[in-house]
RONURO-118844 format. One record per residue (C-alpha): y, x, z. Coordinates in pm, whole numbers, padded with zeros to 5 digits, always signed. Layout:
<rs>
YXZ/...
</rs>
This chain:
<rs>
+00000+00000+00000/+00356+00115-00068/+00550+00313+00190/+00891+00229+00036/+01132-00052+00121/+01469-00127-00034/+01757-00357+00055/+01876-00653-00151/+02188-00862-00097/+02063-01165-00290/+01717-01316-00254/+01545-01377-00593/+01459-01729-00704/+01093-01826-00714/+00852-01595-00893/+01089-01503-01174/+01124-01142-01286/+01450-00992-01160/+01627-00657-01148/+01749-00415-00882/+02078-00240-00957/+02334-00012-00794/+02258+00232-00510/+01918+00079-00432/+01808+00121-00794/+01924+00483-00778/+01732+00535-00453/+01418+00379-00598/+01421+00564-00931/+01585+00899-00850/+01516+00964-00481/+01188+00784-00403/+01073+00837-00766/+00886+00508-00778/+00699+00450-01105/+00619+00136-01309/+00307-00025-01167/+00392+00076-00809/+00452-00187-00542/+00748-00175-00306/+00895-00393-00033/+01240-00553-00037/+01437-00713+00246/+01764-00902+00271/+01791-00840+00646/+01753-01212+00723/+01399-01190+00856/+01222-01187+00518/+01035-00918+00329/+00925-00940-00032/+00643-00741-00190/+00715-00673-00558/+00559-00482-00845/+00779-00244-01043/+00751-00348-01407/+01006-00122-01577/+01271+00133-01483/+01579+00159-01705/+01876+00395-01663/+02087+00136-01477/+01830-00108-01335/+01473-00160-01219/+01278-00471-01321/+01060-00623-01051/+00802-00900-01028/+00768-01091-00696/+00421-01096-00540/+00434-01207-00177/+00692-01311+00084/+00644-01226+00452/+00850-01382+00733/+00923-01159+01033/+00884-01343+01365/+01124-01252+01646/+01010-01410+01973/+01290-01266+02186/+01636-01184+02058/+01756-00864+02221/+02131-00801+02236/+02233-00453+02347/+02577-00406+02498/+02627-00031+02463/+02909+00163+02626/+03074+00389+02368/+02928+00737+02406/+02972+01056+02208/+02944+00967+01835/+02614+01151+01780/+02450+00977+02076/+02588+00635+01983/+02465+00666+01624/+02123+00784+01739/+02087+00481+01966/+02194+00243+01687/+01932+00393+01457/+01650+00361+01710/+01761+00017+01828/+01747-00104+01466/+01398+00045+01426/+01285-00137+01740/+01415-00470+01610/+01718-00520+01836/+01901-00830+01718/+02255-00706+01786/+02433-00396+01914/+02760-00480+02088/+02982-00173+02146/+03147-00180+02488/+03481-00046+02606/+03434+00063+02967/+03621+00287+03208/+03415+00594+03110/+03347+00513+02745/+03459+00734+02459/+03778+00604+02295/+03798+00529+01923/+04138+00563+01753/+04242+00232+01598/+04281+00386+01252/+03916+00501+01256/+03755+00183+01388/+03677+00016+01054/+03519+00333+00917/+03315+00368+01235/+03182+00013+01208/+03094+00066+00842/+02906+00384+00933/+02717+00208+01215/+02621-00075+00977/+02495+00177+00722/+02284+00351+00988/+02130+00017+01091/+02061-00072+00730/+01891+00260+00653/+01683+00225+00970/+01565-00120+00858/+01450+00027+00528/+01273+00316+00699/+01080+00103+00948/+01010-00172+00694/+01154-00445+00911/+01286-00783+00803/+01583-00845+01036/+01896-00635+01004/+02058-00545+01337/+02407-00694+01370/+02680-00447+01469/+02952-00619+01669/+03311-00515+01712/+03394-00335+02038/+03461-00561+02337/+03587-00487+02684/+03327-00529+02955/+03512-00837+03080/+03490-00995+02734/+03125-00894+02699/+03006-01051+03025/+03183-01373+02926/+02955-01429+02628/+02733-01734+02648/+02372-01621+02669/+02078-01865+02681/+01839-01625+02849/+01812-01319+03072/+02110-01095+03153/+02045-00738+03271/+02230-00411+03312/+02090-00063+03359/+02144+00069+03710/+01979+00380+03851/+02062+00257+04205/+01905-00089+04176/+01599-00166+04392/+01470-00389+04113/+01261-00247+03829/+01190-00350+03472/+00819-00371+03549/+00886-00646+03804/+01086-00855+03558/+00888-00813+03239/+00559-00932+03383/+00713-01274+03442/+00776-01548+03186/+00930-01434+02858/+01295-01510+02774/+01403-01629+02430/+01712-01410+02454/+01796-01093+02648/+02140-00941+02695/+02112-00583+02819/+02426-00393+02915/+02414-00015+02931/+02691+00218+03040/+02822+00524+02858/+02761+00882+02964/+02893+00892+03319/+02766+00544+03400/+02937+00239+03544/+03240+00231+03771/+03199+00037+04098/+03429-00244+03989/+03228-00281+03666/+02906-00327+03861/+03080-00589+04074/+03202-00766+03758/+02851-00780+03609/+02702-00902+03936/+02956-01185+03956/+02873-01282+03596/+02504-01325+03683/+02364-01000+03545/+02073-00833+03724/+02081-00457+03775/+01747-00299+03682/+01621+00056+03733/+01383+00268+03528/+01274+00476+03825/+01386+00769+04037/+01464+01019+03760/+01816+01053+03623/+01781+00998+03249/+02014+01081+02963/+02194+00779+02823/+01988+00768+02505/+01661+00813+02694/+01742+00535+02939/+01859+00291+02672/+01559+00338+02444/+01315+00327+02735/+01458-00007+02849/+01460-00151+02497/+01103-00039+02433/+00983-00207+02751/+01158-00536+02677/+01039-00548+02317/+00684-00438+02403/+00631-00703+02668/+00830-00989+02518/+00834-00938+02141/+00505-00779+02033/
</rs>
């Protein structure tokens, strides 16, 4: 079976032959070097994947024939509120969160988060979206992770969530293992601080908003290690 997946903006109609153009055609023909007769996967990021056969490759387009549609089932929507860290760490977490199937990454402005100059924000968001999109292709998933615009922590905790609300806290007496063995939630909102952690008033704010602080154990973990460990646990127990 094919190991390649490509992104499409428009879902094809029925079983009609259609073409792939632009950057994804270039990736398929010049980078992945797919040949006529090969099968590849396509996704529109809306929870669907389409298996197609490559019929012909022309200089500016690839002709494809639909074979099979697969719907990706997400049992628990995971929303990650992520304090802005150093760019390399933040981008790494976005990539891995997208691979794990996180529904949305919500950048957070906290006391200790890394600032983003206003004139660079749009370019940053576009880069984050590109990273999430490439991760979806790599892991052959069907649902594209949404990248939200940065919110203050006060704005973030005010979001209406129809499920569980957690935040990472190395000082909490409660552990993920105690929560995840209970009934599954349809939606999880996990808030994680930047490098340097939460300020005391931020912890108080999250507590008042009904968030539960959860610990990953006694070791002090790097931000990226802690975030991905927590996401992996939630998704393993509640989504797979």
